[in-house]
C-alpha positions in Angstrom: -56.8 -8.4 -36.8 -58.9 -5.5 -36.4 -62.0 -5.1 -35.4 -64.2 -3.4 -37.6 -67.8 -1.4 -35.6 -70.8 0.4 -37.6 -72.6 1.6 -35.9 -75.6 4.4 -35.2 -74.4 7.3 -33.9 -76.3 10.0 -31.3 -75.8 12.8 -30.0 -72.8 11.6 -27.2 -71.1 11.0 -30.4 -71.6 15.3 -32.1 -67.8 14.9 -31.2 -66.4 12.1 -32.8 -67.8 13.3 -35.4 -66.9 16.6 -36.0 -64.1 16.4 -35.7 -63.7 13.2 -38.0 -65.6 15.8 -40.6 -62.4 18.6 -40.6 -60.1 16.5 -40.4 -61.2 13.9 -43.3 -63.1 17.7 -45.0 -58.9 18.9 -45.1 -57.7 16.2 -46.1 -60.1 15.5 -49.5 -60.2 19.2 -50.0 -58.4 21.5 -47.9 -55.3 21.5 -51.0 -58.5 23.8 -52.9 -57.7 26.4 -50.4 -55.9 29.5 -51.3 -57.3 31.8 -47.9 -57.3 28.9 -45.0 -59.5 31.7 -43.1 -62.2 30.8 -45.4 -61.5 27.2 -44.8 -61.7 27.8 -40.7 -64.7 29.6 -41.0 -66.5 26.7 -43.2 -65.4 24.1 -40.1 -67.0 26.6 -38.3 -70.1 26.7 -39.3 -70.1 23.1 -40.8 -68.6 21.2 -38.1 -68.9 22.4 -35.0 -69.5 20.3 -32.1 -73.6 22.3 -31.7 -74.3 21.6 -34.9 -73.7 18.4 -35.3 -75.3 17.7 -31.8 -78.2 19.2 -33.6 -77.5 17.1 -36.9 -78.0 14.4 -34.3 -80.9 15.2 -33.2 -83.9 16.1 -35.7 -85.5 12.7 -37.1 -84.9 13.2 -40.8 -80.8 12.5 -40.3 -79.7 9.0 -39.7 -75.9 9.0 -38.6 -73.1 6.0 -38.7 -70.2 6.1 -36.9 -67.1 3.8 -37.8 -64.8 2.3 -35.6 -61.4 -0.1 -35.4 -60.2 -1.0 -32.2 -62.3 1.4 -31.0 -61.0 4.3 -31.9 -63.3 6.6 -34.4 -62.4 6.5 -38.0 -64.8 7.3 -40.8 -68.7 8.5 -40.7 -71.7 8.8 -42.6 -75.1 10.3 -43.1 -78.5 9.6 -44.3 -81.2 12.9 -45.1 -84.7 11.2 -45.0 -87.3 12.8 -47.4 -84.4 15.1 -49.3 -86.0 16.1 -52.7 -82.9 17.8 -55.1 -83.8 19.3 -58.4 -82.7 17.0 -60.0 -85.1 14.7 -60.1 -88.8 14.8 -59.6 -89.6 11.0 -57.6 -91.2 12.3 -54.1 -89.7 9.6 -52.2 -86.3 10.2 -52.3 -84.0 10.5 -49.5 -80.5 11.8 -50.2 -76.2 10.3 -48.9 -75.5 13.2 -48.0 -72.1 12.3 -46.6 -69.6 9.4 -45.4 -66.6 10.3 -44.7 -63.1 8.3 -43.8 -60.3 9.0 -42.5 -57.1 8.3 -45.7 -55.1 6.4 -43.4 -58.0 3.8 -43.5 -59.9 4.0 -47.2 -58.1 0.6 -47.9 -59.8 -1.1 -44.8 -63.2 -1.0 -47.2 -65.2 1.0 -44.3 -66.8 4.1 -47.0 -68.1 0.9 -49.0 -69.9 -0.6 -45.2 -70.9 2.3 -44.2 -72.5 2.7 -47.3 -74.3 -1.1 -47.1 -75.8 0.5 -44.5 -77.3 4.1 -45.2 -78.5 2.2 -48.4 -80.3 -0.5 -46.7 -82.0 1.7 -44.6 -83.1 3.9 -47.2 -84.4 1.3 -48.5 -86.4 -0.8 -44.6 -87.5 3.0 -44.7 -89.3 3.0 -47.9 -87.1 5.0 -50.1 -87.4 4.5 -54.2 -84.3 6.7 -54.6 -81.2 8.3 -53.1 -79.1 10.8 -54.5 -76.1 12.8 -53.7 -73.7 15.3 -54.8 -70.4 15.3 -55.5 -67.2 17.0 -56.4 -66.8 17.1 -60.3 -63.1 16.8 -60.0 -63.4 13.5 -57.8 -63.3 10.7 -59.5 -62.5 8.5 -56.2 -65.7 9.3 -55.3 -66.9 9.3 -58.7 -66.1 5.7 -60.1 -66.9 4.6 -55.7 -70.9 5.6 -55.8 -70.8 4.2 -60.0 -69.9 1.1 -58.8 -73.4 1.1 -56.3 -74.9 2.1 -59.4 -75.9 5.3 -59.0 -76.0 7.5 -61.7 -75.4 11.5 -63.0 -78.2 13.4 -62.9 -77.1 17.0 -63.4 -74.4 19.7 -62.0 -74.5 22.2 -60.0 -72.3 25.1 -58.7 -70.9 24.7 -54.8 -69.1 28.3 -53.2 -67.7 28.2 -49.5 -65.3 31.5 -49.0 -63.8 33.0 -52.9 -63.9 29.2 -54.0 -66.2 28.0 -56.6 -66.8 24.5 -56.8 -68.4 21.7 -59.9 -70.4 19.5 -57.9 -72.1 16.3 -60.5 -75.6 15.6 -58.6 -75.8 11.0 -58.5 -79.4 9.3 -58.4 -79.6 5.7 -57.2 -82.8 4.4 -57.9 -83.8 2.1 -54.1 -86.6 -0.8 -55.8 
């Protein structure tokens, strides 16, 4: 039986999260990039150890790390006090990331990460939580939909030469 652990992450976990961010992003989105240099530049900008360490130390960021038999396999990030143009709520936070290595998806680690994240958002008194998901990522859209998130809008996002259509989703916490 494999031992699954989910715990709050701290700055000493920056290397794990930076590597998990790169690998899980590649597994999920890598095939969309025609120019691998665009992907590498994105990794360096978004998943550098220093950037992750700085984010882990911010008071408005809460991270979790998931381990299976002490091996880091996934992480989640909650951004506190994160307004969006898609909602007028002032008491809102953002489910910014839930990433799990593909080989561990069947273990429901993403759901456990999400449950921890939603519980923390509620405990901190937030009334709503929003997220942004790639419009063609049906697996993720259905995952969030089963948890009570509803579509509230669409927006574009660009990485290098690639343009992506995203869906914004919202859930009431109270």
